[in-house]
Biopython code that builds the backbone (N, CA, C, O; Angstrom):
import numpy as np
from Bio.PDB.StructureBuilder import StructureBuilder

atoms = [
    (1, "PHE", "N", (88.752, 72.116, 94.430)),
    (1, "PHE", "CA", (87.767, 72.866, 93.677)),
    (1, "PHE", "C", (88.621, 74.079, 93.085)),
    (1, "PHE", "O", (88.832, 74.102, 91.873)),
    (2, "LEU", "N", (89.075, 75.004, 93.846)),
    (2, "LEU", "CA", (89.675, 76.261, 93.574)),
    (2, "LEU", "C", (90.678, 76.032, 92.428)),
    (2, "LEU", "O", (90.664, 76.773, 91.445)),
    (3, "HIS", "N", (91.553, 75.009, 92.544)),
    (3, "HIS", "CA", (92.623, 74.800, 91.622)),
    (3, "HIS", "C", (91.990, 74.346, 90.210)),
    (3, "HIS", "O", (92.431, 74.846, 89.175)),
    (4, "TYR", "N", (91.105, 73.533, 90.183)),
    (4, "TYR", "CA", (90.555, 73.002, 88.879)),
    (4, "TYR", "C", (89.720, 73.993, 88.305)),
    (4, "TYR", "O", (89.852, 74.219, 87.102)),
    (5, "ALA", "N", (88.767, 74.710, 89.059)),
    (5, "ALA", "CA", (87.869, 75.639, 88.472)),
    (5, "ALA", "C", (88.642, 76.839, 87.963)),
    (5, "ALA", "O", (88.314, 77.385, 86.910)),
    (6, "SER", "N", (89.656, 77.254, 88.687)),
    (6, "SER", "CA", (90.303, 78.431, 88.132)),
    (6, "SER", "C", (91.292, 78.088, 86.902)),
    (6, "SER", "O", (91.584, 78.981, 86.106)),
    (7, "ASP", "N", (91.731, 76.966, 86.780)),
    (7, "ASP", "CA", (92.429, 76.455, 85.623)),
    (7, "ASP", "C", (91.392, 76.343, 84.404)),
    (7, "ASP", "O", (91.699, 76.719, 83.273)),
    (8, "ALA", "N", (90.215, 75.830, 84.702)),
    (8, "ALA", "CA", (89.190, 75.666, 83.658)),
    (8, "ALA", "C", (88.820, 77.170, 83.157)),
    (8, "ALA", "O", (88.715, 77.439, 81.960)),
    (9, "GLN", "N", (88.648, 78.045, 84.114)),
    (9, "GLN", "CA", (88.258, 79.463, 83.651)),
    (9, "GLN", "C", (89.395, 79.946, 82.784)),
    (9, "GLN", "O", (89.194, 80.414, 81.663)),
    (10, "LYS", "N", (90.518, 79.833, 83.288)),
    (10, "LYS", "CA", (91.645, 80.335, 82.384)),
    (10, "LYS", "C", (91.703, 79.728, 80.964)),
    (10, "LYS", "O", (91.881, 80.426, 79.966)),
    (11, "TYR", "N", (91.540, 78.352, 80.929)),
    (11, "TYR", "CA", (91.536, 77.662, 79.640)),
    (11, "TYR", "C", (90.391, 78.144, 78.797)),
    (11, "TYR", "O", (90.642, 78.483, 77.640)),
    (12, "TYR", "N", (89.244, 78.207, 79.220)),
    (12, "TYR", "CA", (88.210, 78.666, 78.273)),
    (12, "TYR", "C", (88.104, 80.046, 77.911)),
    (12, "TYR", "O", (87.613, 80.379, 76.832)),
    (13, "THR", "N", (88.566, 80.927, 78.806)),
    (13, "THR", "CA", (88.692, 82.390, 78.656)),
    (13, "THR", "C", (89.612, 82.702, 77.519)),
    (13, "THR", "O", (89.316, 83.473, 76.606)),
    (14, "LEU", "N", (90.857, 81.994, 77.638)),
    (14, "LEU", "CA", (91.880, 82.253, 76.638)),
    (14, "LEU", "C", (91.678, 81.523, 75.358)),
    (14, "LEU", "O", (92.404, 81.799, 74.403)),
    (15, "LYS", "N", (90.742, 80.605, 75.254)),
    (15, "LYS", "CA", (90.455, 79.887, 74.190)),
    (15, "LYS", "C", (89.734, 80.887, 73.199)),
    (15, "LYS", "O", (89.979, 80.921, 71.994)),
    (16, "TYR", "N", (88.871, 81.647, 73.805)),
    (16, "TYR", "CA", (87.916, 82.603, 73.011)),
    (16, "TYR", "C", (88.374, 83.932, 73.031)),
    (16, "TYR", "O", (88.121, 84.667, 72.077)),
    (17, "ARG", "N", (89.058, 84.360, 74.060)),
    (17, "ARG", "CA", (89.587, 85.805, 73.891)),
    (17, "ARG", "C", (90.988, 85.810, 74.699)),
    (17, "ARG", "O", (91.066, 85.526, 75.894)),
    (18, "SER", "N", (91.997, 86.142, 73.948)),
    (18, "SER", "CA", (93.342, 86.183, 74.503)),
    (18, "SER", "C", (93.464, 87.545, 75.270)),
    (18, "SER", "O", (92.731, 88.502, 75.016)),
    (19, "GLY", "N", (94.404, 87.560, 76.187)),
    (19, "GLY", "CA", (94.739, 88.818, 76.898)),
    (19, "GLY", "C", (94.780, 88.529, 78.372)),
    (19, "GLY", "O", (94.847, 87.386, 78.822)),
    (20, "LEU", "N", (94.738, 89.559, 79.061)),
    (20, "LEU", "CA", (94.733, 89.407, 80.562)),
    (20, "LEU", "C", (93.408, 89.101, 81.183)),
    (20, "LEU", "O", (92.443, 89.796, 80.865)),
    (21, "ILE", "N", (93.256, 87.999, 82.149)),
    (21, "ILE", "CA", (92.108, 87.747, 82.763)),
    (21, "ILE", "C", (91.946, 88.416, 84.029)),
    (21, "ILE", "O", (92.694, 88.184, 84.979)),
    (22, "THR", "N", (91.000, 89.233, 84.073)),
    (22, "THR", "CA", (90.872, 90.140, 85.383)),
    (22, "THR", "C", (89.433, 89.880, 85.952)),
    (22, "THR", "O", (89.007, 90.683, 86.782)),
    (23, "GLU", "N", (88.790, 89.006, 85.638)),
    (23, "GLU", "CA", (87.426, 88.693, 86.209)),
    (23, "GLU", "C", (87.273, 87.199, 86.811)),
    (23, "GLU", "O", (88.162, 86.365, 86.641)),
    (24, "GLY", "N", (86.234, 86.953, 87.439)),
    (24, "GLY", "CA", (86.039, 85.607, 87.928)),
    (24, "GLY", "C", (86.868, 85.317, 88.978)),
    (24, "GLY", "O", (86.973, 86.141, 89.885)),
    (25, "PHE", "N", (87.592, 84.089, 89.016)),
    (25, "PHE", "CA", (88.463, 83.702, 90.153)),
    (25, "PHE", "C", (89.566, 84.602, 90.138)),
    (25, "PHE", "O", (90.231, 84.715, 91.168)),
    (26, "PHE", "N", (89.835, 85.205, 89.204)),
    (26, "PHE", "CA", (91.169, 86.059, 89.094)),
    (26, "PHE", "C", (90.990, 87.595, 89.302)),
    (26, "PHE", "O", (91.854, 88.433, 89.045)),
    (27, "ALA", "N", (89.796, 87.836, 89.785)),
    (27, "ALA", "CA", (89.538, 89.367, 89.931)),
    (27, "ALA", "C", (90.309, 89.887, 91.173)),
    (27, "ALA", "O", (90.790, 91.020, 91.133)),
    (28, "ARG", "N", (90.438, 89.154, 92.212)),
    (28, "ARG", "CA", (91.062, 89.695, 93.609)),
    (28, "ARG", "C", (92.417, 88.785, 93.838)),
    (28, "ARG", "O", (93.140, 89.026, 94.805)),
    (29, "CYS", "N", (92.709, 87.806, 92.976)),
    (29, "CYS", "CA", (93.948, 87.007, 93.155)),
    (29, "CYS", "C", (94.562, 86.696, 91.943)),
    (29, "CYS", "O", (93.870, 86.117, 91.105)),
    (30, "ARG", "N", (95.731, 86.966, 91.678)),
    (30, "ARG", "CA", (96.449, 86.805, 90.417)),
    (30, "ARG", "C", (96.752, 85.355, 90.217)),
    (30, "ARG", "O", (96.921, 84.954, 89.066)),
    (31, "ASN", "N", (96.835, 84.533, 91.224)),
    (31, "ASN", "CA", (97.341, 83.110, 91.179)),
    (31, "ASN", "C", (96.409, 82.247, 91.881)),
    (31, "ASN", "O", (96.792, 81.483, 92.768)),
    (32, "THR", "N", (95.105, 82.349, 91.486)),
    (32, "THR", "CA", (94.096, 81.371, 92.223)),
    (32, "THR", "C", (94.381, 79.960, 92.117)),
    (32, "THR", "O", (94.126, 79.188, 93.042)),
    (33, "ASN", "N", (94.971, 79.539, 90.878)),
    (33, "ASN", "CA", (95.250, 78.218, 90.731)),
    (33, "ASN", "C", (96.372, 77.696, 91.635)),
    (33, "ASN", "O", (96.286, 76.579, 92.144)),
    (34, "TYR", "N", (97.368, 78.456, 91.826)),
    (34, "TYR", "CA", (98.424, 78.175, 92.705)),
    (34, "TYR", "C", (97.801, 78.059, 94.282)),
    (34, "TYR", "O", (98.075, 77.145, 95.060)),
    (35, "LEU", "N", (97.044, 79.018, 94.521)),
    (35, "LEU", "CA", (96.381, 79.069, 95.878)),
    (35, "LEU", "C", (95.598, 77.669, 96.044)),
    (35, "LEU", "O", (95.822, 76.934, 97.006)),
    (36, "GLY", "N", (94.769, 77.390, 95.152)),
    (36, "GLY", "CA", (94.183, 76.023, 95.326)),
    (36, "GLY", "C", (94.992, 74.944, 95.428)),
    (36, "GLY", "O", (94.705, 74.085, 96.263)),
    (37, "GLU", "N", (96.040, 74.806, 94.676)),
    (37, "GLU", "CA", (97.069, 73.690, 94.668)),
    (37, "GLU", "C", (97.658, 73.715, 95.942)),
    (37, "GLU", "O", (97.767, 72.623, 96.500)),
    (38, "ILE", "N", (98.099, 74.809, 96.583)),
    (38, "ILE", "CA", (98.648, 74.855, 97.914)),
    (38, "ILE", "C", (97.749, 74.488, 99.002)),
    (38, "ILE", "O", (98.168, 73.893, 99.994)),
    (39, "LEU", "N", (96.436, 74.847, 98.843)),
    (39, "LEU", "CA", (95.526, 74.413, 99.773)),
    (39, "LEU", "C", (95.242, 72.812, 99.844)),
    (39, "LEU", "O", (94.956, 72.218, 100.884)),
    (40, "ILE", "N", (95.367, 72.229, 98.593)),
    (40, "ILE", "CA", (95.337, 70.722, 98.546)),
    (40, "ILE", "C", (96.561, 69.979, 99.152)),
    (40, "ILE", "O", (96.447, 68.917, 99.764)),
    (41, "TYR", "N", (97.735, 70.616, 98.933)),
    (41, "TYR", "CA", (98.880, 70.152, 99.534)),
    (41, "TYR", "C", (98.964, 70.296, 101.038)),
    (41, "TYR", "O", (99.488, 69.496, 101.813)),
    (42, "SER", "N", (98.356, 71.459, 101.333)),
    (42, "SER", "CA", (98.319, 71.761, 102.837)),
    (42, "SER", "C", (97.344, 70.750, 103.596)),
    (42, "SER", "O", (97.566, 70.429, 104.764)),
    (43, "GLY", "N", (96.413, 70.337, 102.979)),
    (43, "GLY", "CA", (95.509, 69.233, 103.572)),
    (43, "GLY", "C", (96.213, 68.030, 103.794)),
    (43, "GLY", "O", (96.146, 67.428, 104.866)),
    (44, "PHE", "N", (97.012, 67.580, 102.652)),
    (44, "PHE", "CA", (97.846, 66.298, 102.851)),
    (44, "PHE", "C", (98.864, 66.394, 104.014)),
    (44, "PHE", "O", (99.138, 65.468, 104.778)),
    (45, "VAL", "N", (99.378, 67.618, 104.042)),
    (45, "VAL", "CA", (100.509, 67.785, 105.103)),
    (45, "VAL", "C", (99.855, 67.760, 106.433)),
    (45, "VAL", "O", (100.465, 67.201, 107.344)),
    (46, "MET", "N", (98.557, 68.353, 106.699)),
    (46, "MET", "CA", (98.074, 68.300, 108.023)),
    (46, "MET", "C", (97.551, 66.909, 108.482)),
    (46, "MET", "O", (97.454, 66.543, 109.653)),
    (47, "LEU", "N", (97.208, 66.146, 107.299)),
    (47, "LEU", "CA", (96.982, 64.670, 107.715)),
    (47, "LEU", "C", (98.179, 63.938, 108.140)),
    (47, "LEU", "O", (98.047, 62.910, 108.805)),
    (48, "ALA", "N", (99.284, 64.362, 107.827)),
    (48, "ALA", "CA", (100.476, 63.771, 108.134)),
    (48, "ALA", "C", (100.842, 63.923, 109.602)),
    (48, "ALA", "O", (101.540, 63.065, 110.142)),
    (49, "GLN", "N", (100.413, 64.943, 110.243)),
    (49, "GLN", "CA", (100.605, 65.386, 111.666)),
    (49, "GLN", "C", (102.156, 65.183, 112.074)),
    (49, "GLN", "O", (102.503, 64.583, 113.092)),
    (50, "HIS", "N", (102.946, 65.703, 111.238)),
    (50, "HIS", "CA", (104.348, 65.634, 111.473)),
    (50, "HIS", "C", (104.899, 67.036, 111.027)),
    (50, "HIS", "O", (104.330, 67.691, 110.154)),
    (51, "TRP", "N", (106.008, 67.453, 111.652)),
    (51, "TRP", "CA", (106.464, 68.778, 111.091)),
    (51, "TRP", "C", (107.455, 68.789, 109.927)),
    (51, "TRP", "O", (107.886, 69.834, 109.438)),
    (52, "LEU", "N", (107.782, 67.594, 109.521)),
    (52, "LEU", "CA", (108.578, 67.480, 108.241)),
    (52, "LEU", "C", (107.863, 67.717, 106.955)),
    (52, "LEU", "O", (108.443, 68.319, 106.051)),
    (53, "PRO", "N", (106.748, 67.323, 106.824)),
    (53, "PRO", "CA", (105.935, 67.647, 105.656)),
    (53, "PRO", "C", (105.644, 69.102, 105.507)),
    (53, "PRO", "O", (105.567, 69.611, 104.389)),
    (54, "PHE", "N", (105.456, 69.880, 106.759)),
    (54, "PHE", "CA", (105.214, 71.378, 106.563)),
    (54, "PHE", "C", (106.447, 72.013, 106.148)),
    (54, "PHE", "O", (106.379, 73.011, 105.430)),
    (55, "LEU", "N", (107.616, 71.530, 106.533)),
    (55, "LEU", "CA", (108.932, 72.166, 106.160)),
    (55, "LEU", "C", (109.106, 71.886, 104.580)),
    (55, "LEU", "O", (109.491, 72.779, 103.825)),
    (56, "ILE", "N", (108.804, 70.616, 104.143)),
    (56, "ILE", "CA", (109.063, 70.297, 102.717)),
    (56, "ILE", "C", (108.006, 71.192, 101.934)),
    (56, "ILE", "O", (108.367, 71.767, 100.906)),
    (57, "LEU", "N", (106.718, 71.316, 102.402)),
    (57, "LEU", "CA", (105.851, 72.259, 101.648)),
    (57, "LEU", "C", (106.311, 73.620, 101.562)),
    (57, "LEU", "O", (106.342, 74.202, 100.478)),
    (58, "ALA", "N", (106.699, 74.204, 102.723)),
    (58, "ALA", "CA", (107.230, 75.592, 102.724)),
    (58, "ALA", "C", (108.519, 75.774, 101.812)),
    (58, "ALA", "O", (108.733, 76.813, 101.186)),
    (59, "ALA", "N", (109.288, 74.760, 101.795)),
    (59, "ALA", "CA", (110.469, 74.904, 100.838)),
    (59, "ALA", "C", (109.968, 74.807, 99.373)),
    (59, "ALA", "O", (110.423, 75.560, 98.512)),
    (60, "PHE", "N", (109.015, 73.860, 99.097)),
    (60, "PHE", "CA", (108.380, 73.833, 97.755)),
    (60, "PHE", "C", (107.650, 75.089, 97.230)),
    (60, "PHE", "O", (107.631, 75.388, 96.036)),
    (61, "ILE", "N", (107.041, 75.813, 98.222)),
    (61, "ILE", "CA", (106.323, 76.985, 97.949)),
    (61, "ILE", "C", (107.318, 78.049, 97.626)),
    (61, "ILE", "O", (107.160, 78.715, 96.602)),
    (62, "ALA", "N", (108.450, 78.285, 98.514)),
    (62, "ALA", "CA", (109.451, 79.215, 98.406)),
    (62, "ALA", "C", (110.300, 78.942, 97.156)),
    (62, "ALA", "O", (110.712, 79.891, 96.488)),
    (63, "GLY", "N", (110.558, 77.744, 96.841)),
    (63, "GLY", "CA", (111.499, 77.418, 95.697)),
    (63, "GLY", "C", (110.955, 77.281, 94.384)),
    (63, "GLY", "O", (111.663, 77.456, 93.392)),
    (64, "ILE", "N", (109.526, 76.926, 94.298)),
    (64, "ILE", "CA", (108.869, 76.615, 93.116)),
    (64, "ILE", "C", (107.809, 77.516, 92.835)),
    (64, "ILE", "O", (107.795, 78.064, 91.733)),
    (65, "PHE", "N", (106.862, 77.767, 93.723)),
    (65, "PHE", "CA", (105.553, 78.436, 93.586)),
    (65, "PHE", "C", (105.898, 80.067, 93.321)),
    (65, "PHE", "O", (105.684, 80.675, 92.272)),
    (66, "ILE", "N", (106.420, 80.546, 94.414)),
    (66, "ILE", "CA", (106.816, 81.988, 94.344)),
    (66, "ILE", "C", (107.587, 82.364, 93.129)),
    (66, "ILE", "O", (107.184, 83.285, 92.419)),
    (67, "PRO", "N", (108.675, 81.704, 92.846)),
    (67, "PRO", "CA", (109.435, 82.188, 91.559)),
    (67, "PRO", "C", (108.639, 82.276, 90.329)),
    (67, "PRO", "O", (108.655, 83.226, 89.546)),
    (68, "ASN", "N", (107.829, 81.029, 90.209)),
    (68, "ASN", "CA", (106.921, 80.980, 89.120)),
    (68, "ASN", "C", (105.882, 82.180, 88.986)),
    (68, "ASN", "O", (105.606, 82.707, 87.908)),
    (69, "MET", "N", (105.348, 82.540, 90.197)),
    (69, "MET", "CA", (104.257, 83.537, 90.380)),
    (69, "MET", "C", (104.954, 84.810, 89.945)),
    (69, "MET", "O", (104.344, 85.559, 89.182)),
    (70, "LEU", "N", (106.175, 85.127, 90.355)),
    (70, "LEU", "CA", (106.841, 86.451, 90.002)),
    (70, "LEU", "C", (107.150, 86.521, 88.418)),
    (70, "LEU", "O", (106.969, 87.500, 87.694)),
    (71, "LYS", "N", (107.656, 85.263, 88.050)),
    (71, "LYS", "CA", (107.923, 85.276, 86.627)),
    (71, "LYS", "C", (106.628, 85.467, 85.729)),
    (71, "LYS", "O", (106.700, 86.027, 84.635)),
    (72, "LYS", "N", (105.537, 85.012, 86.204)),
    (72, "LYS", "CA", (104.182, 85.188, 85.522)),
    (72, "LYS", "C", (103.855, 86.626, 85.625)),
    (72, "LYS", "O", (103.426, 87.160, 84.601)),
    (73, "ASP", "N", (103.991, 87.366, 86.733)),
    (73, "ASP", "CA", (103.747, 88.765, 86.846)),
    (73, "ASP", "C", (104.656, 89.540, 85.850)),
    (73, "ASP", "O", (104.167, 90.423, 85.145)),
    (74, "LYS", "N", (105.952, 89.225, 85.787)),
    (74, "LYS", "CA", (106.782, 89.929, 84.848)),
    (74, "LYS", "C", (106.224, 89.692, 83.368)),
    (74, "LYS", "O", (106.166, 90.640, 82.584)),
    (75, "SER", "N", (105.832, 88.460, 83.020)),
    (75, "SER", "CA", (105.271, 88.262, 81.650)),
    (75, "SER", "C", (104.041, 89.105, 81.434)),
    (75, "SER", "O", (103.868, 89.662, 80.350)),
    (76, "LEU", "N", (103.111, 89.229, 82.503)),
    (76, "LEU", "CA", (101.925, 90.007, 82.342)),
    (76, "LEU", "C", (102.006, 91.370, 82.317)),
    (76, "LEU", "O", (101.081, 92.049, 81.872)),
    (77, "SER", "N", (103.122, 91.895, 82.795)),
    (77, "SER", "CA", (103.286, 93.346, 82.751)),
    (77, "SER", "C", (103.324, 93.916, 81.333)),
    (77, "SER", "O", (103.201, 95.129, 81.166)),
    (78, "ARG", "N", (103.479, 93.132, 80.378)),
    (78, "ARG", "CA", (103.323, 93.770, 78.958)),
    (78, "ARG", "C", (101.941, 94.317, 78.622)),
    (78, "ARG", "O", (101.803, 95.165, 77.740)),
    (79, "TYR", "N", (100.853, 93.803, 79.369)),
    (79, "TYR", "CA", (99.618, 94.310, 79.199)),
    (79, "TYR", "C", (99.441, 95.703, 79.793)),
    (79, "TYR", "O", (99.841, 95.906, 80.940)),
    (80, "PRO", "N", (98.876, 96.661, 79.097)),
    (80, "PRO", "CA", (98.636, 98.075, 79.652)),
    (80, "PRO", "C", (97.867, 98.052, 80.934)),
    (80, "PRO", "O", (98.187, 98.818, 81.843)),
    (81, "GLU", "N", (96.964, 97.293, 81.046)),
    (81, "GLU", "CA", (96.040, 97.261, 82.284)),
    (81, "GLU", "C", (96.569, 96.461, 83.397)),
    (81, "GLU", "O", (95.969, 96.473, 84.472)),
    (82, "PHE", "N", (97.572, 95.809, 83.250)),
    (82, "PHE", "CA", (98.299, 95.054, 84.336)),
    (82, "PHE", "C", (98.650, 95.855, 85.755)),
    (82, "PHE", "O", (98.526, 95.343, 86.867)),
    (83, "ALA", "N", (99.066, 97.075, 85.522)),
    (83, "ALA", "CA", (99.459, 97.961, 86.658)),
    (83, "ALA", "C", (98.226, 98.125, 87.500)),
    (83, "ALA", "O", (98.345, 97.991, 88.718)),
    (84, "ASP", "N", (96.968, 98.424, 86.938)),
    (84, "ASP", "CA", (95.828, 98.624, 87.814)),
    (84, "ASP", "C", (95.304, 97.238, 88.317)),
    (84, "ASP", "O", (94.742, 97.187, 89.411)),
    (85, "TYR", "N", (95.470, 96.088, 87.544)),
    (85, "TYR", "CA", (95.081, 94.824, 88.023)),
    (85, "TYR", "C", (95.976, 94.389, 89.148)),
    (85, "TYR", "O", (95.494, 93.878, 90.159)),
    (86, "LYS", "N", (97.207, 94.570, 89.006)),
    (86, "LYS", "CA", (98.155, 94.340, 90.152)),
    (86, "LYS", "C", (97.782, 95.119, 91.451)),
    (86, "LYS", "O", (97.851, 94.562, 92.546)),
    (87, "ALA", "N", (97.422, 96.297, 91.327)),
    (87, "ALA", "CA", (97.160, 97.149, 92.391)),
    (87, "ALA", "C", (95.876, 96.692, 93.118)),
    (87, "ALA", "O", (95.714, 96.967, 94.306)),
    (88, "ASN", "N", (94.966, 95.997, 92.412)),
    (88, "ASN", "CA", (93.612, 95.581, 92.943)),
    (88, "ASN", "C", (93.521, 94.054, 93.220)),
    (88, "ASN", "O", (92.434, 93.531, 93.467)),
    (89, "SER", "N", (94.629, 93.378, 93.176)),
    (89, "SER", "CA", (94.679, 91.972, 93.272)),
    (89, "SER", "C", (96.012, 91.476, 94.052)),
    (89, "SER", "O", (97.116, 91.997, 93.888)),
    (90, "GLY", "N", (95.755, 90.425, 94.898)),
    (90, "GLY", "CA", (96.887, 89.847, 95.549)),
    (90, "GLY", "C", (97.752, 88.812, 94.805)),
    (90, "GLY", "O", (97.233, 88.028, 94.010)),
    (91, "LEU", "N", (99.002, 88.812, 95.050)),
    (91, "LEU", "CA", (99.864, 87.854, 94.472)),
    (91, "LEU", "C", (99.355, 86.279, 94.625)),
    (91, "LEU", "O", (99.212, 85.498, 93.685)),
    (92, "LEU", "N", (99.147, 86.033, 95.835)),
    (92, "LEU", "CA", (98.616, 84.574, 96.195)),
    (92, "LEU", "C", (97.264, 84.663, 97.084)),
    (92, "LEU", "O", (96.342, 83.879, 96.862)),
    (93, "LEU", "N", (97.186, 85.576, 98.026)),
    (93, "LEU", "CA", (95.968, 85.550, 98.716)),
    (93, "LEU", "C", (95.133, 86.689, 98.135)),
    (93, "LEU", "O", (95.709, 87.718, 97.782)),
    (94, "PRO", "N", (93.780, 86.563, 98.013)),
    (94, "PRO", "CA", (92.874, 87.619, 97.508)),
    (94, "PRO", "C", (93.057, 88.912, 98.244)),
    (94, "PRO", "O", (93.193, 88.957, 99.466)),
    (95, "GLN", "N", (93.057, 89.960, 97.464)),
    (95, "GLN", "CA", (93.060, 91.314, 98.185)),
    (95, "GLN", "C", (91.650, 91.665, 98.300)),
    (95, "GLN", "O", (90.976, 91.771, 97.276)),
    (96, "LEU", "N", (91.138, 91.857, 99.463)),
    (96, "LEU", "CA", (89.733, 92.207, 99.709)),
    (96, "LEU", "C", (89.275, 93.562, 99.532)),
    (96, "LEU", "O", (88.097, 93.835, 99.302)),
    (97, "PHE", "N", (90.304, 94.510, 99.648)),
    (97, "PHE", "CA", (89.901, 95.966, 99.566)),
    (97, "PHE", "C", (90.566, 96.574, 98.248)),
    (97, "PHE", "O", (91.689, 96.223, 97.887)),
    (98, "LEU", "N", (89.873, 97.418, 97.621)),
    (98, "LEU", "CA", (90.401, 98.002, 96.520)),
    (98, "LEU", "C", (91.563, 98.938, 96.940)),
    (98, "LEU", "O", (91.541, 99.538, 98.015)),
    (99, "ALA", "N", (92.676, 99.047, 95.962)),
    (99, "ALA", "CA", (93.729, 99.936, 96.245)),
    (99, "ALA", "C", (93.148, 101.336, 96.064)),
    (99, "ALA", "O", (92.231, 101.465, 95.253)),
    (100, "THR", "N", (93.586, 102.386, 96.731)),
    (100, "THR", "CA", (93.288, 103.661, 96.551)),
    (100, "THR", "C", (93.690, 104.478, 95.366)),
    (100, "THR", "O", (92.999, 105.340, 94.823)),
    (101, "THR", "N", (94.911, 104.094, 95.029)),
    (101, "THR", "CA", (95.411, 104.785, 93.734)),
    (101, "THR", "C", (95.414, 103.900, 92.660)),
    (101, "THR", "O", (96.026, 102.835, 92.745)),
    (102, "SER", "N", (94.727, 104.259, 91.539)),
    (102, "SER", "CA", (94.612, 103.541, 90.295)),
    (102, "SER", "C", (94.541, 104.668, 89.351)),
    (102, "SER", "O", (94.213, 105.802, 89.700)),
    (103, "SER", "N", (94.869, 104.318, 88.084)),
    (103, "SER", "CA", (94.826, 105.340, 87.056)),
    (103, "SER", "C", (93.348, 105.707, 86.780)),
    (103, "SER", "O", (93.103, 106.750, 86.174)),
    (104, "ALA", "N", (92.417, 104.945, 87.174)),
    (104, "ALA", "CA", (91.009, 105.246, 86.976)),
    (104, "ALA", "C", (90.590, 106.406, 87.963)),
    (104, "ALA", "O", (89.752, 107.251, 87.650)),
    (105, "ASN", "N", (91.224, 106.379, 89.149)),
    (105, "ASN", "CA", (90.814, 107.205, 90.220)),
    (105, "ASN", "C", (91.732, 108.506, 90.347)),
    (105, "ASN", "O", (91.329, 109.514, 90.927)),
    (106, "ASP", "N", (92.884, 108.418, 89.814)),
    (106, "ASP", "CA", (93.848, 109.456, 89.991)),
    (106, "ASP", "C", (94.369, 109.971, 88.681)),
    (106, "ASP", "O", (95.225, 109.368, 88.035)),
    (107, "PRO", "N", (93.801, 111.159, 88.292)),
    (107, "PRO", "CA", (94.018, 111.669, 86.930)),
    (107, "PRO", "C", (95.609, 112.020, 86.648)),
    (107, "PRO", "O", (96.069, 112.119, 85.511)),
    (108, "ASP", "N", (96.321, 112.179, 87.769)),
    (108, "ASP", "CA", (97.747, 112.360, 87.525)),
    (108, "ASP", "C", (98.454, 111.124, 87.106)),
    (108, "ASP", "O", (99.280, 111.109, 86.194)),
    (109, "LEU", "N", (98.125, 110.159, 87.755)),
    (109, "LEU", "CA", (98.772, 108.818, 87.442)),
    (109, "LEU", "C", (98.207, 108.301, 86.118)),
    (109, "LEU", "O", (98.930, 107.593, 85.418)),
    (110, "ALA", "N", (96.975, 108.602, 85.728)),
    (110, "ALA", "CA", (96.469, 108.171, 84.386)),
    (110, "ALA", "C", (97.297, 108.947, 83.267)),
    (110, "ALA", "O", (97.656, 108.357, 82.248)),
    (111, "GLN", "N", (97.592, 110.310, 83.496)),
    (111, "GLN", "CA", (98.264, 110.972, 82.496)),
    (111, "GLN", "C", (99.767, 110.628, 82.438)),
    (111, "GLN", "O", (100.383, 110.795, 81.386)),
    (112, "LYS", "N", (100.393, 110.136, 83.583)),
    (112, "LYS", "CA", (101.753, 109.750, 83.518)),
    (112, "LYS", "C", (101.861, 108.383, 82.721)),
    (112, "LYS", "O", (102.897, 108.162, 82.095)),
    (113, "THR", "N", (100.913, 107.534, 82.722)),
    (113, "THR", "CA", (100.970, 106.332, 81.996)),
    (113, "THR", "C", (100.631, 106.370, 80.635)),
    (113, "THR", "O", (100.770, 105.337, 79.981)),
    (114, "ARG", "N", (100.198, 107.418, 80.087)),
    (114, "ARG", "CA", (99.913, 107.625, 78.596)),
    (114, "ARG", "C", (101.193, 107.893, 77.841)),
    (114, "ARG", "O", (101.165, 108.085, 76.626)),
]
sb = StructureBuilder()
sb.init_structure("model")
sb.init_model(0)
sb.init_chain("A")
sb.init_seg("    ")
for serial, (resi, resn, name, xyz) in enumerate(atoms, 1):
    if name == "N":
        sb.init_residue(resn, " ", resi, " ")
    sb.init_atom(name, np.array(xyz, "f"), 0.0, 1.0, " ", f" {name:<3s}", serial, name[0])
structure = sb.get_structure()
């Protein structure tokens, strides 16, 4: 569900308004669609009840997913609001608590970014 619903949110949001998506499924996690896909694969791995699929999935995550997430972060850094968004969201797992320093809360930081 998480994988498909976050992809649908991304598709329809970008269809009508381009830019950085910082609400909905993406409010606390920058890669919700990857998280959903990893959870799907993890379910299949657990059904296998063998150590080899765990190893293959870990290699796939380290070799494919994480580099793509970092490349996406680099691409999204062109948006001015990305620094605050990155501080308040996790790369793969949702960040449950707000970061204490953001340009909205710290006037010195806000002035430096202008």
